[in-house]
N, C-alpha and C positions, 0 to 999 in steps of 0.2 A: 504494500499500499504506499509506504513512504517512498519507494523508488518511482512509483507512478506519479506522485505529487511533485517529486523533484523534476522529473522529466516534464510535467505539465509546466512547472514554473519556469524551467529553462526554455521551453518552446515559446511561452509567452514573452520572455525577456528578449528572445531572438526577434520575434515578431515586432515588438516595441522598438528595437533597434533599427529594423528594416523600415519601419514606418518613419522614424526619426530621420533616417538617411534620406528617404524619399522627400520628406518635407524640406530637409536642407537642400537638396538638389532643386527643388521647386523654387526656393528663395533665390538660389544662385541663378537660375534661369530667368526669373523675374527681373533681377538686377541686370543681367546681361541684355535683356530686352531694351534697356535704356542706354546701351552703349552706342558709340559711333559704329559705323560699318567696319572700320578697322579694328576697333575694340571687340566687336563681336568675333572677328576672325581670330584674334589672340586668344579670347575666352574659349572658343571651340577647340583650338589647337592644344591649349594647356589642359583642358578637361580630357580630351582625347589621350593625352599623354599619361593620364592617371597619376598626378603628383600626390605625394603625402605632404603633410605640413612641414616635414624636414627637407623635402626636395622642392617645394613650391618655388622658392627664389631661383634656383638654377633652372628649373623647367620654364619659368617665365622667361628668363633671359634667353635660353636656347631657342624656344619657340618664337619669340619676338624677333630675335635676330634673323632667324631663318626666313620668317615671313617678310621682313624688311629687305634682306639681301636678295630674295627671289622676286622682289617687286610686287608683292602681293598686298603690302601695306605701305603707306607713306613713311619715309624715314624721319621726316621733320617732327611728326607728332607721335612716333612710336612709343617714346617713353611715357607720355601722358596717357595714351591709350592703354599701355600695359599696366600702369598703375591703376587705372579705373577697372580694367579687366581682373587684376589681382584681387581687388576688393570683392568682386563678385565671386571669384573662384573660392575664396576663403569661406564664403557662406556655405559651400558644398561640404565642408569638413564637419 
C-alpha cells in the first residue's frame, strides 16, 4: 500500500513539473512574440540549441554570432536583440 502511495505521489510530482515547464515555455513564447524579427530568430535558434542556465550565455553568443555572420540578422542591432531574446529564453527555465 505504501509503495502505491509513493508511486502515485511521484507521478503527481512529475506531472506538476511537466505542467510547470509547459507554463514556463508558454511565458517565454509570449515574451518572444514581442521581439523584433531578428530577436525572434535569435530566440528560436537558442531555444533549439536547448541551453541550460549554465550554458545560456555561451549559447546566446554562439547562436547570435552565427546568425549575424551568415547575414540572417543585422549586425548593428545584434547585441540589443540578443539581450531581449535572452530575457525571454530565461523564462523557459
